[in-house]
N, C-alpha and C positions, 0 to 999 in steps of 0.2 A: 562256350568251352574254353577252359584255361589253356594257354600255350605252355607246353612243358619245356620249351627251350629258352624262353625269355619272358620278362615281365613288361616289355615295351610293345608298342603297337605303332610302328612307323612314326616316331616322334620327330623325325628329322625336319628341320625348318627350311633347309635349302631346297629350292624348287627342283623337282625331278625332271629329268630329260624326258619329254613326252612326244606324242605324235606330231604336234605342231612344230616343235624344235626339229624333229626328224625331217619333216617335209621342207622346212625352210633351209635345211642343210642339204638335202639330197636333190630337191626338185628345182631350186633356184640358183642362178649364177653367183659366183663369188662377188660379194660386195660388202666391204668393211663398213661403209656408211650405214647401210640398211640391215646389216647383220644377217646376211644370207650366205649360203654355201660354206666353204671351209672356215671363213672367219667366225661364223656362228659356232661351229663345233669347237674351235680352239679357244674362243672367248669363254665358252661354258667350262671347258676343261680347266682353264686358268682360274676362273672364278671359283669353281668347286675346290680346287687345291688351296686357294687362298682362304676361303671361308672355313675349311676344315683343317686349317694349319695346326691349331692347338691339338686336335685329336690325333693327327698324323704324328706330330712330335711326341705327344704323350705316350701313345701306344708303341712307337718305335723305342722309346726309352724303357718302357715297361718290359718289352720282350728282348731288349738289348740287341737291336738290329739297326743297321744304318738308316737314317731318315731318308737318304737318297733312294734306297731300295723300295721302301713303302710308298714314298711320294712318286717315284718313277712308275710303279705299277698303277698307282692311282690315276696319274695323268694319261696313261696308256689305255685304261679300261673305261673310265667314265664317259658317258654319252655313247652314241651309236644307236643300237636298238632301244626303243622306248622301254624304260626300266620296268614299269609295272606289267608290260606285255609279257615279259619273260616269266614273271612269277604267276600271272593270272591268265595265261594264254598258252605260251610255249610249254610250260610244265604240264598242264592238263593234256595237251596234245600228245606229249611223250608218254604220259601215264596211260593213255588209251592205247598207244603203240605197244607198250609193255604188256598190257592186258591181253590184247588180241594175239600177240606173238608169244605169250606166256614166257616172257623173259625176265620175270621178277620185277625189279625196279632199275635194271641196268641202264636203260636209255634215259629214263626220267632223272636218275641221279646225276647224269652228266649235264643237266640244265645249269647254266651259269646265272646266278641271281645276285642282285644288289648292285650298287654303283661300281664296286670293284670287281664285279662279275666272277665270283668264286663258285665253283661247281658244288652242288649239294653234297656230293660224295666227299669232296675234300673238306668242306665245312664240317660235316658230321664227324669225319675221322679226327679233325683238329679238336673237336669238342669231346673226343673220347667216346663217340657213339658208333655202333656198328651200322654203316650205311645200308648194308644188305637187309637189315631188319626194319627199315623205315617203311611204314605203310603210306598210302596216299595222303591221309590226313596229316601225318607227321611231316611229310615232305612239304606240304603247304604251310604248316606252322613254322618250319625252319625257314622256308622261303620268305615268309612274312617278317620274321626276325631280321633276315638279311637285308630287307628293304630299309631298315633303320641304319643310318650312316654310322652311328657310334658302334653298334653291334657289328656291322659289316667290317669296318676298319679294324676293330679289335681282333676279329677272327682271322682276317687276312694277315695281320701283323704276326699273329701266333703261327699261322701256316707258313709264312715266309721263314720264320726262325727254324721250323721243322725242316724246311727244304735246305737251309744252310747246313744243318746237322746231318741231313741225309747224305750229302757229299763230303762231309768232314766229320766223320764219327769221332767222338772224343774231344771235339773242339771245346775250348774253355771260353774264349772270347769271340762271341758271335757279333759283336758290335764293330770292332775294328778289323774289318776283312778287306781283302784286295778287290780291285775292280773285276778281276776274273771271277772271283767268288760271287760278287754281286750279279754279274752277267749270267752265271750258271743258275743261281737261285731264281732270278727273274725269268729266265728262259724255261725253267722247270715249271714255274707258275703258269706259264702260257702253254707248255707242251706236255707236262706230266713228268712222272719219274721213271718211265719205262726205258728211255734211252740211257746208254752208259755215259758216265762222266767224261770218259776220254773222247767220246764223239763231240761233246760240247767244246772241249779244249781244242780239238782238231778244227772245229768250225770257227772258233775265235781266231785261230792262227792261219786259217786258209787265205789264199789270195783272193782279192776282189774278183767277182765273176764266177767263183767256184760255187756250185749249187749247195754244197754243205754249209755255206755261210748262213743259210736261212735258219739253221738250228738255233743259232745264237743271236739272230737279228733283234729279237724282242729285248734282250738284255743289253745289247750293244747300244741300242737307241737311248736307253736310260743314261748310260755314261755320256753320250753325246749331248744329252739335255741337262747335264749336271748344273751348268751355270744358270740357265734360265729357271730351273727348278729351285735352286738356292735363292735366286732373286725373288721369285714369287713368294717363297716361304719366309723371306727376310732373314736368312741364316748365313 
């Protein structure tokens, strides 16, 4: 059966984060020499970012968004849950939940797929597809496309641009934006678009220890990692 969303079939050559990686990360103590615990997780993140450097820069330039934004989301999202498990395990479980609860595809569309972990709903909307009309086969086809790093990174870059525009309607230059705008766009990638922009601004400016700081923590971490991200990318 032809895939209606892409012509590729997981052509990514970089090794996927799998069950072995997950076990060595979660079940064994931190050891940089043997690559277990947190060192394994962060070595993979750094290697993924470096290996996909050209794609990240290319799609950032194509969508006219800061490289830091796309790279920051990348390093935050890659690794964790074994990647193929989300597309070929979690998705099917949520599809069954939707079926028995007669909830359409609401829960299954919330499945995050691909190295950069974009929700099927967000990916579909970014591609101009009505996510509510996706059947289970189409969801699986889209998930399979998102397992390809080139496709995944390109869709996430486009989605991030849309998130910038969401909070800055009429914006002309989506490339040269402030740290605050980067934080908000990244935080929306993590938390969605339901929360009001002013809540994120309040979160950014809140004192340390204030619980509302959590709204913007995802984006603020990207700014903190700016130097190491630029060093890994060689920019």
